C-alpha positions in Angstrom: -88.0 0.7 -31.8 -91.1 1.7 -29.8 -91.8 1.1 -26.2 -94.4 -0.8 -24.1 -95.0 1.0 -20.8 -96.4 -1.1 -18.0 -97.8 0.9 -15.1 -98.0 -1.5 -12.2 -95.0 -3.7 -13.3 -94.8 -6.4 -10.6 -93.7 -10.0 -10.6 -97.0 -11.5 -11.7 -99.0 -9.9 -14.6 -96.5 -7.1 -15.1 -93.6 -9.5 -15.7 -95.7 -11.8 -17.9 -96.7 -8.8 -20.0 -93.2 -7.6 -20.3 -92.0 -10.9 -21.6 -94.9 -11.3 -24.0 -94.5 -7.9 -25.6 -90.7 -8.0 -25.3 -90.7 -11.1 -27.5 -92.4 -9.0 -30.2 -89.6 -6.5 -30.2 -90.9 -3.8 -27.8 -88.6 -2.0 -25.5 -90.0 -2.2 -22.0 -90.6 0.7 -19.5 -91.4 -0.8 -16.1 -93.2 1.6 -13.8 -94.0 0.9 -10.1 -93.7 2.6 -6.7 -90.5 0.8 -5.8 -87.3 1.6 -7.8 -85.6 -1.4 -6.3 -88.3 -3.8 -7.4 -88.5 -2.5 -11.0 -84.7 -2.4 -11.3 -84.6 -6.1 -10.2 -87.3 -7.0 -12.7 -85.5 -5.0 -15.4 -82.3 -6.9 -14.6 -84.0 -10.2 -15.0 -85.5 -9.2 -18.4 -82.2 -7.9 -19.7 -80.6 -11.2 -18.8 -83.2 -12.8 -21.1 -82.1 -10.6 -23.9 -84.9 -8.0 -23.6 -84.5 -4.2 -23.4 -86.0 -3.0 -20.2 -85.6 -0.1 -17.7 -87.4 0.6 -14.4 -88.9 3.9 -13.3 -90.3 4.6 -9.9 -93.6 6.5 -9.6 -96.7 6.3 -7.4 -99.8 6.4 -9.6 -101.4 8.7 -7.0 -98.8 11.3 -7.8 -99.7 12.5 -11.3 -96.6 14.6 -11.7 -94.2 11.7 -10.8 -96.1 9.4 -13.2 -95.9 11.9 -16.0 -92.1 12.4 -15.3 -91.5 8.6 -15.4 -93.3 8.3 -18.7 -91.5 11.2 -20.2 -88.1 9.7 -19.1 -89.1 6.4 -20.6 -89.9 7.8 -23.9 -86.7 9.8 -24.0 -84.5 6.9 -23.0 -86.2 4.0 -24.7 -88.2 5.5 -27.5 -91.8 6.6 -28.2 -94.5 4.7 -26.2 -96.7 2.8 -28.6 -98.5 0.7 -26.0 -99.6 1.7 -22.5 -100.9 -0.8 -20.0 -102.5 0.5 -16.8 -102.7 -2.4 -14.3 -101.4 -1.4 -10.8 -102.6 -3.6 -8.0 -105.3 -1.9 -5.8 -104.3 -1.1 -2.2 -106.0 -3.0 0.6 -107.9 0.1 1.9 -109.8 0.2 -1.4 -111.3 -3.2 -0.6 -113.1 -2.3 2.6 -116.9 -2.7 2.9 -119.0 0.4 2.0 -120.1 1.2 5.5 -116.5 1.0 6.8 -115.0 3.2 4.0 -114.1 6.8 4.7 -113.9 9.7 2.3 -110.1 9.4 2.5 -110.4 5.7 1.4 -112.5 6.6 -1.6 -110.5 9.7 -2.5 -107.3 7.6 -2.6 -109.0 5.0 -4.8 -110.2 7.7 -7.2 -106.7 9.1 -7.3 -105.4 5.6 -8.1 -108.0 4.6 -10.7 -109.1 7.8 -12.3 -106.4 10.5 -11.9 -103.6 8.1 -12.5 -104.8 6.8 -15.9 -105.9 10.2 -17.0 -102.4 11.6 -16.4 -100.7 8.7 -18.0 -102.8 8.7 -21.2 -102.6 12.5 -21.5 -98.8 12.1 -21.4 -98.5 9.4 -24.1 -101.3 10.3 -26.4 -99.5 12.9 -28.5 -96.5 10.6 -29.0 -98.9 7.9 -30.3 -100.4 10.4 -32.7 -97.0 11.2 -34.0 -96.3 7.5 -34.5 -99.6 7.1 -36.2 -100.6 4.2 -34.0 -101.0 3.2 -30.4 -102.8 1.1 -27.9 -104.1 1.8 -24.4 -105.0 -1.2 -22.2 -106.9 -1.0 -18.9 -106.9 -4.0 -16.6 -109.6 -4.1 -13.9 -111.3 -6.5 -11.5 -115.0 -7.5 -11.8 -116.2 -4.6 -9.7 -115.4 -2.3 -12.6 -118.6 -3.5 -14.2 -120.5 -5.1 -11.3 -120.3 -3.0 -8.1 -119.9 -4.9 -4.8 -120.5 -3.3 -1.5 -117.8 -5.4 0.1 -115.2 -3.6 -2.1 -116.4 0.0 -2.0 -113.2 1.8 -3.1 -112.6 -0.3 -6.2 -116.3 -0.4 -7.1 -116.5 3.3 -7.1 -113.1 4.1 -8.6 -113.1 1.3 -11.1 -116.5 2.6 -12.4 -114.9 6.0 -13.0 -111.9 4.3 -14.7 -114.3 2.3 -16.9 -116.2 5.5 -17.8 -112.9 7.2 -18.7 -111.8 4.2 -20.8 -115.1 4.1 -22.7 -115.0 7.8 -23.4 -111.4 7.5 -24.5 -112.4 4.8 -27.0 -115.1 7.1 -28.3 -112.7 9.9 -28.7 -110.2 7.7 -30.5 -112.8 6.2 -32.9 -111.4 8.1 -35.9 -107.8 7.7 -35.0 -105.4 4.7 -35.3 -105.3 4.4 -31.5 -107.0 1.3 -29.9 -108.4 1.3 -26.4 -109.2 -1.9 -24.7 -110.3 -3.1 -21.2 -109.7 -6.5 -19.7 -111.9 -7.5 -16.8 -110.5 -10.2 -14.4 -113.2 -11.4 -12.0 -111.8 -12.7 -8.8 -108.2 -11.5 -9.4 -105.1 -13.1 -11.0 -104.5 -16.7 -10.0 -101.2 -18.5 -10.9 -102.0 -21.8 -12.6 -105.6 -21.0 -13.4 -106.5 -21.9 -16.9 -108.0 -18.5 -17.6 -106.4 -16.2 -15.0 -102.8 -17.2 -14.9 -100.5 -14.2 -15.6 -99.1 -15.7 -18.8 -102.6 -16.5 -20.1 -103.7 -13.0 -19.3 -100.6 -11.5 -21.0 -101.4 -13.5 -24.1 -104.9 -12.2 -24.1 -103.7 -8.6 -23.7 -101.3 -9.1 -26.5 -104.1 -10.3 -28.8 -106.2 -7.3 -27.7 -103.4 -5.0 -28.9 -102.6 -7.0 -32.1 -106.1 -7.7 -33.3 -107.6 -4.4 -32.2 -111.1 -5.9 -31.8 -113.8 -5.2 -29.2 -113.3 -2.7 -26.4 -114.1 -5.0 -23.4 -112.9 -8.5 -22.8 -113.4 -10.8 -19.8 -111.0 -13.4 -18.5 -113.9 -15.4 -17.1 -117.6 -15.1 -16.5 -118.8 -12.6 -13.9 -120.4 -15.3 -11.8 -117.1 -15.4 -9.9 -116.7 -13.0 -7.0 -115.9 -9.6 -8.5 -112.8 -7.8 -7.2 
């Protein structure tokens, strides 16, 4: 059995993704900063009959992230699908003129160095499998910069550029790269942005392997 690794496995989108992919037979590697929280989520998923384990890693620590992914592949099986969807920190959402170099550096570590380290770790395993999917989840500021959210606007732009280049690099290989843009953030109960609705959309992106970029809603909503 192959593994679905969720970087940013929380109780909202992360949990919905785990359940959606778990129903399709994937083992689940749950990665987040808090070992206690991912262990609790893994316990819940196992109680539902799914195979899940939690791994603690801060995405701003590339070495810890690589170690977590390595352990997951050894303990659960090769990683076929990787989803990068950690929730941005509050300091990344400051207005441009209030943002410091440290704020922006942290955002870039979060949104550029983190996914680069994660993809580099799992890519060879996907090549050995002969298939794979990398999914990026971002707010609207990834494609429409907003000065009120300087850190995410700058760092998400870098993540978007990396994701697009990765898609180009994988064009001749059986590895799909996709990006889901969620303007305004995840909203429970929303017809288009509820976690379960988004998880279904991400599943289809993996299964159908269509266009690179998808939108949960139109960008007229406030980007995030």
